[in-house]
C-alpha positions in Angstrom: 0.0 0.0 0.0 1.4 3.4 -1.0 2.0 5.7 2.0 1.0 9.3 1.5 3.9 11.0 3.4 2.2 14.4 3.4 -0.9 13.0 5.2 1.4 11.1 7.7 3.3 14.3 8.4 0.1 16.3 9.1 -1.2 13.6 11.3 2.0 13.4 13.2 2.2 17.2 13.5 -1.4 17.4 14.6 -1.0 14.7 17.3 2.1 16.4 18.6 0.4 19.7 18.6 -2.6 18.4 20.5 -0.4 16.9 23.1 1.2 20.3 23.7 -2.2 21.9 23.9 -3.4 19.4 26.4 -0.3 19.8 28.6 -0.7 23.5 28.4 -4.2 23.2 29.8 -2.8 21.1 32.7 -4.4 17.9 31.6 -2.1 14.9 31.5 -3.0 12.8 28.4 -0.2 11.0 26.7 -1.9 8.0 25.0 -3.3 8.4 21.5 -6.7 7.2 22.8 -6.8 10.0 25.3 -5.9 12.6 22.7 -8.7 11.4 20.4 -11.1 11.3 23.4 -10.2 15.0 24.2 -10.9 16.0 20.6 -14.2 14.1 20.6 -15.2 15.9 23.9 -14.6 19.2 22.3 -16.6 18.3 19.2 -19.5 17.2 21.3 -19.7 20.6 23.1 -21.4 22.3 20.1 -22.0 21.9 16.4 -19.8 24.9 15.8 -16.8 23.2 17.6 -17.5 20.1 15.5 -17.4 22.2 12.3 -14.2 24.0 13.3 -12.5 20.7 14.4 -13.3 19.1 11.0 -12.1 22.2 9.2 -8.8 22.2 11.1 -8.2 18.5 10.4 -8.9 18.8 6.6 -7.1 22.2 6.2 -4.3 21.7 8.7 -1.5 22.9 6.3 -3.4 26.1 5.5 -4.1 27.3 9.0 -0.8 29.3 9.2 -1.8 31.5 6.2 -5.5 32.4 6.8 -7.2 34.6 9.3 -9.7 33.8 12.0 -12.4 35.4 9.9 -11.5 33.2 6.9 -11.7 30.1 9.1 -15.1 31.2 10.4 -16.4 31.8 6.9 -15.0 28.6 5.4 -16.2 26.5 8.4 -19.6 28.1 8.5 -19.4 29.4 12.0 -18.9 32.8 13.7 -15.5 34.3 14.4 -16.3 34.3 18.1 -16.7 30.5 17.8 -13.2 30.2 16.4 -11.9 32.3 19.3 -13.7 30.1 21.8 -12.4 27.0 20.2 -8.9 28.2 20.5 -9.5 29.3 24.1 -10.8 25.8 24.9 -7.5 24.5 23.6 -5.7 26.7 26.0 -4.9 29.8 23.9 -5.9 33.4 24.1 -7.1 33.4 20.5 -6.5 32.2 17.0 -3.3 34.3 16.6 -1.6 32.6 19.6 -2.8 29.2 18.2 -1.1 30.1 14.9 2.2 31.0 16.7 2.3 27.6 18.3 1.5 25.9 15.0 4.3 27.8 13.3 6.7 26.8 15.9 5.7 23.2 15.4 6.0 23.5 11.7 9.5 24.9 11.8 10.6 22.0 14.0 9.2 19.5 11.5 9.6 21.1 8.1 13.4 21.0 7.9 15.0 20.3 4.5 15.5 16.7 5.6 11.8 16.3 6.4 10.9 17.8 3.1 13.0 15.3 1.3 11.3 12.5 3.2 7.9 13.9 2.4 8.6 13.7 -1.3 9.0 10.0 -1.2 5.9 8.0 -2.0 4.1 11.0 -3.5 3.2 10.5 -7.1 1.6 13.8 -8.0 4.0 16.3 -6.3 4.5 18.3 -9.5 0.8 18.7 -10.1 0.3 19.7 -6.5 3.1 22.3 -6.7 1.7 23.8 -9.9 -1.8 24.0 -8.3 -0.3 25.7 -5.3 1.5 28.2 -7.5 -1.7 29.0 -9.3 -3.5 29.6 -5.9 -0.7 31.8 -4.7 -0.8 33.9 -7.9 -4.6 34.2 -7.6 -4.2 35.9 -4.2 -2.1 38.8 -5.6 -5.0 41.1 -6.8 -6.2 41.4 -3.2 -2.8 42.4 -2.0 -2.4 44.9 -4.9 -5.6 46.6 -3.9 -4.5 47.1 -0.3 -3.8 50.5 1.3 -0.4 49.2 2.4 0.6 48.4 -1.2 -0.3 52.0 -2.2 1.7 53.3 0.7 4.8 51.3 -0.2 4.6 52.3 -3.9 4.4 56.0 -2.9 7.3 55.6 -0.5 9.4 54.0 -3.2 8.6 56.9 -5.5 8.9 59.8 -3.1 11.6 58.9 -0.6 15.0 60.5 -1.1 16.7 57.3 -0.3 15.5 53.7 -0.3 17.4 51.0 1.6 16.5 47.3 1.0 17.2 45.2 4.0 17.3 41.4 3.9 19.3 38.3 4.7 20.0 34.8 3.4 17.3 33.5 0.9 15.4 36.8 1.0 18.5 38.6 -0.3 18.2 36.7 -3.6 14.8 38.2 -4.1 16.0 41.7 -3.1 18.7 41.4 -5.8 16.0 41.5 -8.5 14.1 44.3 -6.8 17.3 46.4 -6.4 18.3 45.9 -10.0 15.0 47.2 -11.3 14.6 50.0 -8.9 18.1 51.3 -9.7 17.1 51.5 -13.3 14.2 53.8 -12.7 15.4 56.0 -9.7 18.5 57.1 -7.8 19.6 56.3 -4.2 18.6 52.7 -3.9 20.9 50.4 -2.0 20.7 46.9 -0.5 22.2 45.9 2.8 22.7 42.4 4.3 24.5 41.1 7.4 28.2 41.4 6.9 28.1 44.5 4.8 30.0 47.6 6.0 26.8 49.6 6.3 24.9 47.0 8.2 26.3 47.9 11.6 26.0 51.6 10.9 22.4 51.8 9.7 21.0 53.1 12.9 23.5 55.9 13.1 23.0 57.0 9.4 19.2 57.7 9.5 18.2 60.8 7.6 14.8 62.3 6.9 13.3 61.0 3.7 14.8 57.5 4.1 12.6 54.5 3.6 13.5 50.9 4.6 11.9 48.1 2.6 12.6 44.8 4.3 12.1 41.4 2.8 11.8 38.5 5.3 10.8 35.0 4.3 11.1 31.8 6.2 13.1 30.7 7.9 13.5 34.2 9.4 17.1 35.0 10.2 17.6 36.2 13.7 20.1 38.9 12.6 17.5 40.4 10.3 14.9 40.5 13.0 17.2 42.1 15.5 18.3 44.7 12.9 14.7 45.6 12.0 13.9 46.0 15.7 16.9 48.4 16.1 15.9 50.3 12.9 12.4 50.8 14.2 13.7 52.1 17.5 16.0 54.5 15.5 13.0 56.0 13.9 13.1 54.5 10.4 9.9 54.1 8.4 9.8 50.4 7.5 7.8 48.5 4.9 7.9 44.7 4.9 7.4 42.0 2.4 6.9 38.6 4.0 4.8 35.5 3.8 2.6 35.8 6.8 1.1 38.1 9.4 2.9 35.8 11.9 6.3 36.9 10.6 8.2 38.2 13.7 9.2 41.2 11.7 5.6 42.5 11.3 5.7 44.3 14.7 8.6 46.4 13.5 7.0 47.5 10.2 4.6 50.4 9.4 3.4 48.7 6.2 3.2 45.0 5.6 2.5 43.1 2.4 1.7 39.4 2.9 2.9 37.5 -0.2 1.7 33.9 -0.8 4.3 31.2 -1.4 4.2 27.6 -2.7 5.6 25.1 -0.2 5.0 21.7 -1.8 8.6 21.4 -3.0 11.8 20.6 -1.1 12.4 24.3 -1.0 9.8 27.2 -0.8 8.9 28.6 -4.2 9.1 32.4 -4.7 7.3 32.7 -8.0 4.4 34.7 -6.7 6.6 37.1 -4.7 8.8 37.7 -7.7 5.7 38.4 -9.9 4.5 40.8 -7.2 7.9 42.6 -7.2 7.6 43.0 -11.0 4.2 44.5 -10.7 5.2 46.8 -7.8 8.2 48.1 -9.8 5.8 48.7 -12.7 3.5 50.8 -10.5 6.5 52.7 -9.2 7.7 53.4 -12.7 4.4 54.9 -13.7 4.9 57.6 -11.0 8.5 58.5 -11.7 8.7 61.9 -13.5 11.1 62.0 -16.4 11.5 58.3 -16.6 11.5 58.1 -20.4 14.5 60.5 -20.6 16.3 58.5 -17.9 15.8 55.3 -19.9 17.1 56.9 -23.0 20.3 57.9 -21.3 20.7 54.3 -20.0 20.2 53.0 -23.5 22.9 55.4 -24.8 25.3 54.1 -22.2 24.5 50.5 -23.0 25.2 51.1 -26.7 28.3 53.1 -26.1 29.8 50.6 -23.7 28.6 47.6 -25.8 27.0 46.1 -22.7 24.7 43.7 -24.6 25.4 41.3 -27.4 24.1 42.4 -30.8 
């Protein structure tokens, strides 16, 4: 019989998570039967709890990336019922529930675990493609947000733009920096180890905008730096994957970009597409851009930058 490793992972994660929830409530239940019994008890409390429990089980891998209101709508219950369900599990609300879930996910979803999950799955490519489509379909909602408009305006009007990132996020920033430098002046990128990294707090000037990019797994050095920059008075925009990103509390504007996670490594197709759209919107508002691009083309031709 073929083993669906993804289902096994979610079952194992859910059981581990439930144990922690039960322990947190001060109830000692370590056997699988006791765990199931506890869940059944919760389901019997109300039809709303039964709906929420069923939704959690079926959509376990989506719970990190949706809000309590979305859970309520999808499960056919009130948002208050979702909050009460999480409280019954021992948490102050759905947000705290998600934080514990994220911690559990990070413990389990290492690169080694992802390799193991690929084995025995016959349709992983189709699943990844479907996840990519779903991620892309979420972009219009983000592009219509007030935070998106604010970030675009900041990228247009700020005297200086500093892109802050680390590790895998820095690869995405490279694309953003390349394009922004084509259409405007005073755009730099800073990562841990750069000479400017340690001096950023001391170099704050009026009219400077920080755009940070922070995708999992979030580097501690980046989080500490953003906290320090916030305290120094910088205005910070953030591109990340979730409202649960630890860097959100240090940002004034936050754009939550969907990602595909069915592969051995996270896929950044949707974030890169978003960056392209964002640069396009910035370019529309840059005065004299056509003349600037003409000058750049003249330089390219004179220096024979590109093959002809």
